[in-house]
N, C-alpha and C positions, 0 to 999 in steps of 0.2 A: 264613710262611699268613695270609690275612685272618681279622681279629678275628669272633670270633660276636657276634650281633644279640642286644640283652638284650631284652624289654619292659618300657621301663620303667613303661608302667602297662596296665593290661590293662581296656579301658572295657565299663562295662557297655553293652548292646547301644542302649538307646534314649541314654543318653549321645554316645554315638559316633555312631550317627544325628543329634540334634541339631547335633552340632561340624557333620557333614559338610552338613549342609542350609544351616545359618546361612553355611558359609563361602562360599557363590555367587548370583548370582541368578537363577535357573534359568530363570525364566518370560523372561528376555532377551537370552536366548542365540541363538535361533535366526533368521534371517533369516526375512522374508517374499518368497516367490514368486507369480508369477502360470503358472498352468498351464489348460490346457485342460480344462475339465469332467470327459469320458470318460477321461482321466488321473487321476482326483483320487481313487479308491480308495484308502482309509486313512490319507487325509494330514488336516490339521486345520487348519479355518479360521481365518485369522489376523485377520477381522473379520466384521462381520455380514452377512449374505449376505439381501437381496432380491430379490422375485420383479418380472422385468423384463411379463411376460405373465401374461395370466386364464390357467386352464385348469378346463374349455375356456372356449376364445372363442369362443364359439358356441350360440347354445341346441341340442343337440343329441339324436336320438331315443336312449331309454336298451334299448327294444326292438323288434327288427322287429315293425312292424304300418304304421300307416296316422298320418299326421298332420291333425290340426283343428286347430278352433277350437272349443274344450269348450263352447261356450254352443251352438254351431250343434248341438250332440247333448244339451240340456236335452228332456224329455220321453218318451226313448224308454225304452221297459220291453220285458218279451216281448208283453204284450196289444196294445202299441202300437209297434210298429217303426218304424223311421226309416230312410230311406231316402236317402240324398246319394249324387251324382254326382263318380265317381273326376275329377280333375285340376280340379275349379271349388274344393268344399269339403272335398274328403279326395283326400289324397295318402300313395301308398304311400312307405313309408322304411323305412330298416336301422338295425341298431344302429350309434350313431357319426354320424350322418348329421345335418346340420344341417336345421334344420327352417326349411319355406318359410314366406316371411310370413305375418302373421297369424298361422299355428297356435302353439296353445300347449299340445295334449297330443299325447298317442300312447294311439292303442289296439290290444293286443295282434292278432296277427293273428291267435292262434286262437280269441278272442274274436269275430271276424268273420262275417258271412253273405254271400255275392258271389251275388246273382240272375240277375247276365246284365247285358249291356246299358250294359258302367260304370258298375253301379249297387253301392254299398254299404253292407249294413243292419247297421244298430245297433239290438242292445236292452238296450244299459243309458247311462247317460248318461256321458260323461267329465265330468272336473272338470279346474279350472288348474292345468297345470301337471304332469299325471299320465305317467308315465313320460320326464321330459323331465330331462335333466342340465342346468338352467339357466346360463348365463355365469357365470364363477367360483367352480363349487360346491364344486372341487378346490383351486383359486387365486387369489386375486385379487395385480392387479399394486400394485407397492407393498408389500405384505405381510412380516416378516421370515419367512425360511424357516427359516436356521442360526441358532444365536449364535455369538460367535468363540468357537474353542477347541473347537470340535465336530469331532469325527473320523466321517468320510464314509462311510455305509456301499453299499450297492451300490442299494439303492433309493433312497437318497439322490441318488443323482446321475441315476437317472431323473426322479425330480421338478425336480432342478435344472433338465433339459433342456425338459423340459414347460413350466419358467416363465421360459424365454428367458435363461437364463444360461448361456454357453457359455462363459464364461475364468471365475476367481476367483482370489483372495487366498489364500495357503496358508503355515502354516508348511514349511520347510523339513525334510526328514528329517534327525533326530539321527544324526554321522557318530562313531561309533565306532571308535578304533583298538586293534588286540588284537598283541599282540607277546610271542608264546612265546618261553620263553627255557628251555636247559638243554642242559651239553654229551651225556648221554644221552638227548636224543630222537631219534627213526628216523622218516621221512616213510612216510606208508603207502603210496606207492607203490616206496619202497624197501622195505617191508616183504613188499610182495605177491612180491619177489622172492628173499628169504630171512626166513627166519623170525628175529626178533631174540634174539640170544644174552641171556647174563646180563649187567646192570645196563645194559639198551638199551631203553626203554619208547618205545613208536608215539606217536607226537605226533596226539593227540584235542581235548584244550582246546579250539584252538584253533577246531574244528567244534564242540563242545558251545556257548563261548560266544560265537560267530557266526552260531546257530543261537535263544541266547538273545534276541539285540539285534535280530534280525526277530521274535521273537515279541513284544520290547519297540516295535517300529513305527518302530524305526530300522537304519542301514545297516551293518552290520559291514566293516570295512577291516585286512583278514587281513597284517599287515604278514613281513616274511622271518623265521627263526627267528637267535633272537641264542647262543651261544654264552654258558659263565659266566665274562662279562669285564667288570667294572664298566664299565670305559672304552668297550666295546662298547654296552652295553647304555643305559650314560648318553647314547650319540651316536644310538641306538634311537628313545630314548624323547626327546631333543631334535626328532629329525625327526619325530616323531609331532605332536608339541604345535604345531611353527611348521607344519604340514598344515592341513587343510579339515576336522579330525578334532574334534568338541567335546570328545571325554573318551576318552583313553586306559586300556586296561586292559596292565597290565605283568602276564603271566601269569606264577608260579614265582618263586622264589626270594624268596619272603615271609616264611619262616621261621627258626630259628636259627639255621641251619647255618654251616657254615663258607665257603661257596660260596653263601650269599642276599644279593645285594649290593641288592634292590629298594629298602629302608627308604634306603641308604645311596645311591643314585641319586636316588632321589623327594628326600630330605632336600639332596642338592649341587644340584639341578636349583630345587628352589623349596621349600614346607614340607611336615612330616608332619603333619597333625593328629590321625591314629591311629595308632598300630600295636599291635596285638594290641586281639581285644573277646569279653568272656567269653562264649562260643558255642563249642556244639562241634556238629559241625564248625564251622570258618571263623575258628578263634583267628588263626591268623599275619594277618590281612585287616591291606591299609595305607589307606589313607585320606589322599591328598596334595594337593597345591595348587600347579600349573607354571604361572607366565603368566595367569594368572587364568582353568582348566583344570583340570578333576577327573581325577587322574590314580590309578586305583587299583592296587594290588595284589594281586590274585587268587591264591590258594595254589594248587600245583600239585597236588595230592590234587581228583579230580575232586568229588567229592561239597564238600569246601571251597569250591571254586570255586563251585560253584552256590547256595549258602548264602550266600558274599557279593555276589554278583551277585543274589541274591534279596531280600537285606535290604537293599540298597546302590545297585544298579548300578538297580535295575525303580525302584524310585522317583525317583530320578535325573532317569530318563528320560523318564516318565512328568511331573515335575514340569517338564523343561524343554519339553514340549508341552502343560501347561498341562491335563494329567490328571489326576484322582484317584489315588493310589498306588492299586496291584492287593489288591484285596480279596478271599481269598477265603471260601465257605462253610463252616462251622466246624459239626462233630457231636458230641456228647459221648459217648464211647468208653471201654469196657472192656478194659484190655489181658489177651491170652490168657494170661497170665503174670506174675508181676513184675517190675519194670523199675527194678533200683537206676541211678543216676547219681549222677554226681559234683557234688557240693556247692560252689557258688561259679561255675561257669557254665552261661548256657542249653542242653539239649541239644536240638538238631531233629532229632526221632527219626523215621524212615523206617518207614512201618507198610501192612500189607494191612488192608484193609477192610472187613467184610461183617455182615450183622443176624443175629444169632441169638434167637428170638423176640420180645420187646421192645427186646433191648439189641443194640447198636451194638458188634465187639467187633475191637480192634486187635491182626495181631499182627505183633511187631517184623522187622523185617528186619535184615539185614547191619548192623553199628554203624559200620563200618569207613571214616575219610574218604576212601579210594579205590576202593571198592565201589559201581563202575559201577551195576552192575546194583541197589544200594537205590532208587537211582531211577525205573531202566526198568520196575520192579514196584511201585512204591511206587502207594497208591491215598490217602497222605495223611500229613500229618506231627502230631505230638504234639511240643508244645514244652513240656519239662519245666522247671519256673522254676528261675531259678539259685540259692535257697535251698531247694532240694525236694532228698532224697536219693533220689530215685526215687518210682515208686506203685507199690500193690500191687495184686492182682491185682483184689481185689473193688472198689479204686478206678474213679473215672468222671473222666477229664480232656476239654480240648476237643482236637479235630482237623479239623485245616484237611482240607477232600477238593482231591484234585489230578485225580481223576477225576469222570466223573459221578455224581450222586444214583441215578441208574437203577440203575448198573452196582453199587451196595453192594447193593442188593436182592434180584442175580443173584449173590451170591459164596455159596458154600459155604467154609463156614470147618472146616480139618480141622487138629487137635492131636493128636501123638502121635509113634507109631515111624514114624523115615525110610522112604523103602520106595521104589525107582526107578519103580517101576511108577506111581505117584499120578503123577510128570510127565506121563505118559503116557496116566495115565486122563482130569487136564485136556483134554488134547488132542482125545481122543475124544470126550468130552461136549460139548465145544463143537460138535465135529460134526450132534451132534443139537441140541444148543441152541445156535447162536453168541454169544447172550447171558450164557449160563452163563459163571463162572470159577470158580476156585479157588482159596483162600486154604490154603497148606500152610503147619505153624509145625511141625520137627522137633525135640521137644522133649523124646523117650520114650516109654515104653510107660506107665508110671506118671503122667507129667504129663499123658499124654491122657486118662487115669480121670480123674484129678482136672479137669481141664478141661469132661469130659461130665460130672462131677456137677453143677459149679458155673455150668453155662450156658455156658460160654465156647466152645464147639464144636458143629457138626450133631453130627460122628462125630471117631472116632480108631485110628488102627494101631496095634495093640498085639502082641506075640508073647513076652509073659511065662511061661518055664517055671514049673510046679509040679514044684518038684526030691521030692516024693514020690510022685503018681499018675505022671509025666511027661505029664500033660497042658500044655492052655496056655490059659493067662487066664481061666478059670470062678475057678477059685477067690481070684485076685486081684478079682475082680469083686464078687465074693460078702464078703470082705473087704470094700472100700473102699466099694462102690456096693452096699450092701445095700437100698436103698429106693428105688431109680432105674431103673426096669423099660429093658432093654435086651435088643439083638437083634444077635450073632454073625455077621457072614458072612464066611465067608472069601474073602479075597482070591488068594491061592495057600498051596503050600509051598513053601520057598524053602531054597538049599542056603548054610549058614553052614559057614566055614572062614576059614583064617588065610591073609591077601591076603602077598604077598612079592614083591619085584621078577622081572621078567624073568629065566629062566635059574634062581633060586634060588641067588644067590650066596652066601649063610651056611647052603647045607644045612639050612634048618630042615625037619624033616620032623615032629616032631610037639610038644605041648604044652610037654613038658619041656628043646625047645630053651629057651624064652623065660626061663629059668633062668641061660642063659651067658650071659658077662660081655660079650664080643663083639653080644651082640645087642639090641636097642632093641625096646620097641614102642611102638605107637599104640593107647591105648585108648579104649574109647565112655563116655558120659558115665552117671552113675552113674543108677539109673531106669529104664534102658533095659533094651529085652530082650536085647539084644547083650550087657550089661553082667551082667546077671543070668545070662545062658548059660555065657559064660567063668568067672564065680565059682565054678559052681556046676560047671562040668570042672577047676577048679583044686582044688578041695575032694574031688574025686572022687580026683585024679592024688595028694593030700596035698602038693600044691604050696602054697607064701606067698607072696601080693603081694610083701610087700616084699621078695620076693631079685628081683622080676622089675623090669628097668630102663624107666621111659620109664610103667610101671603107671599113674600119677595123670596121663600126658598124656591129654589129653581130646578128643573130639569128638565132633561134635551128627550126623553123616551117616556112609553106609557111603562115599559118594563124597569125603567129609573124608578120611575114614580113606588112604583108596587115593591119594589126591595127597600126601601125608607120605609113604607109602612110594615113589609115584613119583621123590619131589623130593630123598629121600636124609631125609628129616626124622626117619625109622624104618623098621626093616627090616623089618616084621612090620606088621601089626592084625588086628585079626578083624571080619570082614565077610563079604558077602555074593557069592556067583559073579558076577552082574551086574556089578557095581562091578569087578574087579577084571577083567573079561572087556572093562567099557568103555575102561579104562588100558591095553589090553596088558600084562597082570600075571598073575604063578601066585600060583593056587591050594590049596589045602592043603585039602580038603575036612573038615570037622566034625562035620555032625549037618544032616537033613533038617528043615527046623521049620513049624510053622503059624502062617500070617500072617493075624491076622483085621480085621476093621472093626468096631469098637465103635458099635453108633448106639441110640443114646437113644431110643425108643418115638414119642414127642413128634414126635420129626424127621421120621419114617418115611412119612407123607403131604404132606411137604414137597415140593415139586415137586422140587429141587435133590437129592434125596435119592433121588428115585424116578429121575431122567437117570442117578447113579451109577450104581445095582442093574440099569437097562437096561443098562448100558455093559457092567458085565460078561458078561452076555447073549451079545454082541455079538463072532461070530466074528475080526473083524479084530482088536477088540481083544485076542483072547486070543494071535491071531497073533503081534502088534507083539509080546507081555509073551515069550513062547517064543523070538524071535529074540534075547532080553536072555539068554539064558544062564541054567541054575542056578532054575527053575520048574519045577513042574507044575501048571498051569492044568486040572485034571478036576474039582477039587473046586469051582474057582470060582462063585462067586454063592450057594453054597448056604448054608443054615443051621445054624452049626456049635452055637449053644447059646444059648436065649433066658431070660430070666427071667420 
C-alpha cells in the first residue's frame, strides 16, 4: 500500500502566494506573435502601438447641409439675408463627405432656405470649422494608441483599423494543460448511456477548470484522464511539461489519502513549493515547479479546486499577461445567522447577498468542498480570517461580490422554515420581474422569527404549532416579536407525516413504531416547526425521545430528510408529502398544518414583497403548487393575522 501523504507545513495563504509568485519570472513566459488586427480581440499588446494614419484623414462634414467658406457668410441675419449661388460658393454635402477646396464650415440643411435658381439663402453667419470634423480630430498619425500589455477590446480593434494599424504584435495566449486523475471517474458520454453506480463520479472538474482558464484569457489543453497510478501520472505530467503548455494543472490526488500521488509526482519531477494551505476549502492545494514551469495540484473536490484556481492560478495567468491580479468589489455584509468557523485556517464561505433596509445581508450556502451548487448559487464570498472562530449575526464583514451590484438590490431575502413551494415561488416571481431573485435560507421557523426581529430578512416561512390552542405561529410572534408590527400571510395548508421507503419495508404504521430497535429516524433541527410538531406528537403518545434511534440526527430541509430515507441513511423521517412524492417515497399522514409567511410591515411596500404577494394570487402558481402534492392552496395569499 502506498504511504499516505503528510502535510509537513500548512502555509498561510499570503505566504503560499509569495512562495509561488517569487518562484517564476511570470512576465517573460509568453512569446510574441504578430496577428491581424481583426483577430486580436482579447489579446495583450506586446509593445506600444502607434497610429499610422490620422482619423479623419481629411476635413469632413459633420452634418448634412452645405459647405461654405465662413467669411462668405459674414453679415447675414434675419433682416439682411444673404444669397449665394450653389456650385460657386455653396456646395451641398452629406455627413462624412470631404469639404470642397476652400470651404471651412458646414451649415445644417434645416437652417437653409432655397428660393430657386440655384440660390441658397443664409439668415445667419457661419463661423470657421462649424460642424466640421477636422483632420486628426480623433487620431493623429504617429500618436500612441495603446501601451504595452494592454488587453484589446472590440472598440480598440476599430480604432486600430481607422489608424491604419492592420497587424500588431501581441503576447501569445497562455496555454494550460489540465490532467484529470482518478480511477473512479466516468466521462459524461458514458454517464449519458448508463447512470453511474456507487463509487463512480462523473468527471466534471476538467470542464470547470477549462472554463476558468478561458475566463482568465488563456487556452485550456485538456489531456486524457489518468488512473490512480503514480508512474502513469508522472508520464502524463512530463508530457504536459514538455508540450507547448505554460502551466500544468494536475487535478485530484492532492490530499492525504493512500491513492493521492500528486505531491510525490511533482516532487519526483521537480520541486514542491507548497503542499497544504491554511484555507477552507482548498487546503490540499499543491504549488510546484517542474523544468521552470508551474505545476499546480488542484484538489479533487470542485469547490476546493475553484478556490485553488481563484487564489493561485488566476493571479499567475494575469501576471503572465502583464495584467493586474483580478480584484472584486467588496461590500460590508451582515450574516443572516451566526457563522462559526474553524480557528487556524481562512474560510471562503459562499453566500447569497441581498439588501434588507440599509443592510446587506449574507445568507450562507452549503459549506462542503464538494457542493458545486454553492458556487452556482453564490452571489459573494465572505472570508473568515485565520484567527477568527466565526462571525456573530450582529457583526459586519466584507463580502466579495461574484455577481452584479444591481442584482443584489433586487434580491428578496427569506429566512425561516423550508418549504418546496419557496423554490417554485422564486421562478414564478421572476416571470413577473426578471430582475428579481430570491435568497432563501432554511434555518427553521424560530430562526426566521429572530431574523425578522433583527432586520436580517424581508420575510420568513413559519409553521409553529401552539400546543395549547392548536393555532399556528401567532402565540410565538407575540412572545418573541412583541414590538415588531408584522403581517402573517398564508402560503398553504400542507400534509405533514412520516416519509418511508417505497413499499414501506419496515412496516411502519404509527409514531409508536419509532421506538422499535430496527427503526432509525432522521429528524429536523431544533427550532423548526416540524421538530415542534414531532415533539408535541411524541408527548401526546407518552413517548420518550431517548428511546428513538436517530432522534439526534438532524437535517435542515424536507428534501434532505427524504434523501436520507431514500439513500438508506434512515428508515423514516417526518416531513411533507411533496418531498416524499418528489423522490417516489411512501408517506404516512400525521396532520395538516398551516404554513405562513411572516412579513414585517416595514417591508410590505417593498417592490420585491409586492411581487411575491401578487404571485400568490396567480392561478398558474397555485396550479404548480397543487402538482407537488399534499397542498391546499385555497387560503393562499390570505391574511392569517396581523399585529
